[in-house]
LUMBA-136300 format. One line per 5 residues: their letters; for each residue x, z, y of C-alpha. Coordinates in Angstrom, 1 decimal, always signed. Example, Ala and Ser with C-alpha at 12.3 -4.5 7.8 and 13.67 -1.06 7.14 Angstrom:
LUMBA-136300
as) +12.3 +7.8 -4.5 | +13.7 +7.1 -1.1
END
This chain:
LUMBA-136300
mtasg) +15.7 +15.1 +10.9 | +13.6 +18.1 +10.4 | +12.0 +19.0 +7.1 | +8.5 +17.9 +8.3 | +10.0 +14.6 +9.6
rgifr) +11.5 +14.0 +6.1 | +8.2 +14.7 +4.5 | +6.4 +12.3 +6.8 | +9.0 +9.6 +6.1 | +8.7 +10.2 +2.4
saafg) +5.0 +9.9 +2.6 | +5.3 +6.6 +4.5 | +7.9 +5.3 +2.0 | +5.5 +6.2 -0.8 | +2.6 +4.3 +0.9
ftita) +4.8 +1.2 +1.3 | +6.0 +1.5 -2.3 | +2.5 +1.5 -3.6 | +1.9 -1.7 -1.7 | +5.0 -3.2 -3.1
afvsy) +3.9 -2.3 -6.6 | +0.5 -3.9 -5.9 | +2.1 -7.2 -4.7 | +4.5 -7.2 -7.7 | +1.6 -6.7 -10.1
qllsd) -0.3 -9.6 -8.5 | +2.8 -11.8 -8.8 | +3.5 -10.9 -12.4 | -0.1 -11.1 -13.6 | -1.0 -14.5 -12.4
pqfli) -4.3 -15.6 -14.0 | -2.6 -18.9 -15.1 | -0.3 -17.1 -17.4 | -1.0 -15.1 -20.6 | -0.9 -11.8 -18.8
grnsg) -4.3 -11.3 -17.2 | -5.2 -8.8 -14.5 | -6.6 -5.4 -15.6 | -9.6 -4.7 -13.4 | -9.1 -0.9 -13.7
lmlaf) -5.6 -1.2 -12.5 | -6.6 -3.5 -9.7 | -9.3 -0.9 -8.6 | -6.7 +1.9 -8.7 | -4.4 -0.2 -6.4
iilcp) -7.3 -0.8 -4.0 | -8.0 +2.9 -3.9 | -4.3 +3.8 -3.3 | -3.9 +1.0 -0.8 | -7.1 +0.7 +1.3
pslls) -5.5 -1.8 +3.8 | -5.3 -4.3 +1.0 | -9.0 -4.9 +1.6 | -7.8 -6.8 +4.7 | -6.5 -9.6 +2.4
iplid) -10.0 -10.4 +1.1 | -11.0 -12.5 +4.1 | -7.7 -14.4 +3.9 | -8.2 -15.7 +0.4 | -6.8 -19.1 +1.4
vevgt) -3.3 -17.7 +1.7 | -1.4 -19.0 -1.2 | +0.8 -16.8 -3.3 | +4.5 -17.3 -2.6 | +4.2 -18.7 +0.9
nsfyi) +5.6 -17.2 +4.0 | +2.0 -16.3 +5.1 | +1.5 -14.4 +1.9 | +4.6 -12.2 +2.3 | +3.9 -11.6 +6.0
lwivi) +0.4 -10.6 +5.2 | +1.6 -8.1 +2.6 | +4.3 -6.7 +4.8 | +1.7 -5.9 +7.5 | -0.5 -4.4 +4.8
gmlna) +2.4 -2.3 +3.6 | +3.2 -1.1 +7.1 | -0.5 -0.1 +7.5 | -0.5 +1.7 +4.2 | +2.7 +3.5 +5.2
alyag) +1.2 +4.5 +8.5 | -1.9 +5.7 +6.6 | +0.1 +7.9 +4.2 | +2.2 +9.3 +7.1 | -0.9 +10.1 +9.1
irvll) -2.5 +11.9 +6.2 | +0.7 +13.9 +5.8 | +0.7 +14.8 +9.5 | -2.9 +15.9 +9.4 | -2.4 +18.0 +6.2
skrlq) +0.7 +19.7 +7.6 | -1.1 +20.6 +10.9 | -4.1 +21.9 +9.0 | -1.9 +24.0 +6.7 | +0.1 +25.4 +9.7
rhl) -3.2 +26.5 +11.3 | -4.2 +28.4 +8.3 | -0.9 +30.3 +7.9
END
């Protein structure tokens, strides 16, 4: 794998990791427990994972079901593709200027 290929893969892995952290935070900060959700942190996750907005129309998906995990795997893949695409665009733009 070339250096640019590794960079693209790392960016995609980073995007997927952000989604995994978002899902983990949602699971650990269930409103029924003592740990409430911090609105600032939720906003940061939404900014770092724009595909997560796709989950808003699907509010009826219950946490812990197969549908929930499939939904967030798809969102994770979309976020990974977004981060990889941004990396490709940035690297092409930098090559043009050099």
